[in-house]
C-alpha positions in Angstrom: -5.4 -25.6 -6.5 -1.8 -25.8 -5.3 -0.7 -23.0 -3.0 2.8 -22.0 -1.9 3.1 -20.5 1.6 6.6 -19.1 2.3 7.3 -19.2 6.1 8.8 -16.0 7.4 10.3 -17.8 10.3 13.3 -18.3 7.9 13.3 -14.7 6.6 16.0 -12.1 7.1 14.3 -9.8 9.5 16.5 -6.9 8.6 14.8 -7.0 5.2 11.4 -8.5 6.1 9.2 -6.1 4.2 11.3 -6.4 1.1 11.4 -10.2 1.2 7.6 -10.4 1.8 7.1 -8.3 -1.3 9.5 -10.5 -3.2 7.4 -13.6 -2.3 4.2 -12.0 -3.5 5.7 -10.5 -6.7 7.1 -13.9 -7.6 3.7 -15.5 -7.3 3.4 -16.9 -3.7 -0.3 -16.8 -2.7 0.1 -17.2 1.1 2.5 -16.0 3.8 3.0 -18.6 6.6 3.5 -17.0 10.0 4.6 -19.3 12.9 3.6 -18.0 16.4 5.5 -19.9 19.2 5.0 -19.3 22.9 7.9 -21.1 24.5 5.5 -23.4 26.3 3.7 -25.6 23.8 7.0 -25.6 21.8 10.4 -24.8 23.2 11.0 -21.8 21.0 9.6 -18.3 21.1 9.0 -16.5 17.8 7.0 -13.4 16.9 3.5 -12.4 17.9 0.8 -9.8 17.4 2.9 -6.7 16.8 4.9 -8.3 14.0 1.8 -9.4 12.2 0.2 -6.0 12.6 3.3 -4.2 11.3 3.6 -6.3 8.1 -0.1 -6.4 7.3 0.0 -3.4 5.0 3.2 -4.7 3.3 1.3 -7.2 1.2 -2.1 -8.4 0.2 -1.0 -12.1 0.5 -3.2 -14.4 2.6 -1.8 -14.4 6.1 -1.7 -18.1 7.1 -1.1 -17.9 10.9 0.0 -21.1 12.7 -0.5 -20.8 16.4 1.9 -23.1 18.3 0.6 -21.9 21.6 -1.0 -23.3 24.7 -4.8 -22.8 25.0 -5.0 -20.8 21.8 -8.6 -19.6 22.4 -7.2 -16.9 24.6 -5.8 -15.0 21.6 -8.1 -15.7 18.7 -9.8 -12.3 18.8 -6.4 -10.5 18.8 -5.0 -12.5 15.9 -8.1 -11.9 13.9 -7.9 -8.2 14.6 -4.3 -7.8 13.4 -5.0 -9.2 9.9 -4.8 -13.0 10.0 -6.8 -14.6 7.2 -6.4 -18.3 8.3 -5.8 -19.2 11.9 -4.5 -22.7 12.5 -4.2 -24.2 16.0 -2.9 -27.4 17.4 -5.5 -30.0 18.5 -3.0 -31.1 21.2 -3.0 -27.5 22.7 -6.7 -26.8 22.8 -8.9 -28.2 25.6 -11.9 -27.6 23.5 -11.1 -27.6 19.8 -14.8 -27.0 18.9 -14.8 -23.7 20.7 -11.7 -22.5 19.0 -13.1 -23.4 15.5 -16.3 -21.6 16.3 -14.6 -18.5 17.6 -12.3 -18.3 14.6 -15.3 -18.5 12.2 -17.2 -15.9 14.3 -14.6 -13.3 13.3 -15.0 -14.2 9.6 -11.6 -16.1 9.4 -10.8 -19.5 8.1 -10.0 -22.2 10.7 -7.3 -24.7 10.4 -6.4 -27.5 12.7 -3.0 -29.2 13.0 -1.2 -32.1 14.7 2.3 -33.0 15.6 4.1 -35.8 13.8 3.5 -38.3 16.6 -0.3 -37.6 16.8 -2.5 -39.9 14.7 -4.9 -38.3 12.2 -7.8 -40.1 13.9 -8.0 -37.3 16.5 -9.0 -34.9 13.8 -12.1 -36.9 12.8 -14.7 -34.9 14.8 -13.6 -31.6 13.2 -13.0 -32.4 9.6 -16.4 -31.2 8.4 -16.1 -27.9 10.2 -12.5 -26.7 9.4 -11.2 -25.1 6.3 -7.8 -26.6 6.3 -5.8 -29.4 8.0 -2.1 -28.9 8.6 0.1 -32.0 8.8 3.4 -31.2 10.5 6.2 -33.1 8.8 8.8 -32.0 11.4 8.5 -31.5 15.2 7.0 -28.0 15.6 9.2 -25.3 17.1 12.3 -25.1 15.0 13.0 -24.2 11.3 15.5 -26.1 9.1 14.6 -29.6 10.1 14.5 -32.6 7.8 11.3 -33.9 6.4 10.0 -37.0 8.4 9.4 -39.7 5.7 6.4 -41.2 7.5 4.6 -37.9 6.9 3.9 -39.0 3.3 1.7 -41.9 4.3 0.0 -39.7 6.8 -0.9 -37.2 4.1 -2.0 -39.9 1.7 -4.2 -41.5 4.4 -5.8 -38.2 5.3 -6.5 -37.3 1.7 -8.1 -40.7 1.1 -10.2 -40.4 4.2 -11.4 -36.9 3.1 -12.4 -38.2 -0.3 -14.4 -40.9 1.4 -16.2 -38.3 3.5 -16.9 -36.2 0.4 -14.4 -33.5 1.5 -12.2 -33.7 -1.5 -11.8 -29.9 -1.7 -10.6 -29.5 1.9 -7.1 -28.1 1.9 -4.2 -30.2 3.3 -1.2 -28.1 4.2 2.2 -29.6 5.0 4.9 -27.8 6.9 8.4 -29.0 7.6 11.5 -29.9 5.6 9.9 -29.3 2.2 12.3 -28.5 -0.6 12.2 -28.5 -4.4 13.4 -32.1 -4.4 10.6 -33.5 -2.3 7.6 -31.2 -2.9 6.3 -33.2 -5.8 6.1 -36.3 -3.6 4.2 -34.4 -1.0 1.7 -33.0 -3.6 1.3 -36.5 -5.1 0.4 -37.8 -1.6 -2.5 -35.4 -1.5 -1.3 -32.1 -0.1 -2.1 -28.8 -1.9 -0.8 -26.1 0.4 3.0 -26.2 0.8 4.9 -24.4 3.5 8.6 -23.7 2.8 11.0 -21.7 4.9 14.7 -22.1 4.4 14.2 -23.4 0.9 12.6 -20.0 0.0 14.6 -17.5 2.1 18.1 -19.0 1.6 19.4 -17.3 -1.5 17.3 -15.4 -4.0 13.8 -15.3 -2.7 12.1 -14.5 -6.0 14.0 -17.2 -7.9 13.2 -19.8 -5.2 9.5 -19.0 -5.2 9.3 -19.3 -8.9 11.2 -22.6 -8.9 8.7 -24.0 -6.4 5.7 -22.8 -8.3 7.1 -24.3 -11.5 7.2 -27.7 -9.9 3.9 -27.3 -8.2 2.1 -26.5 -11.5 
């Protein structure tokens, strides 16, 4: 199933609750929430208080992407404030196994992700134990970047490998530079969870969500 995950990093925070509801009412299934610590990535975004404050604004799946160093320190807290999926960077976790196990221990889905320059081979040990793999198609840390073309081959290679392993139902999420004019290419490569930020929140949110969903089928 193809899933749209609007990224609130690009939302208008004066109207965040309203825009979140617009996403859901237009048909978006997930809400993508980027957490940045200013260490693993240069930027600092929002954290636990924001997630807690918007949890009762929607019943959308909270798809929380931790761009933080040593993420195991905060898994308990992110689970407690209402995250449904917690995705962490393989590059930022000294012991990815421990992070995956801790996320699952709180009844949440575990995702693992890598930066554009990291080969998918590093994910091999974890593929049978995670619920989603996130391929970053821009450098993590900033919204509004252009899609890195080599990401398409990376997505295709990962999907082919998952099929070989008998993991054809494992979600592949893609985040970065995705718009209505390239989302079909990303889906055809094998992704099924699409993160979009500026392409959703610039302009009419409901119309933009509906346009994405129409293309995504």
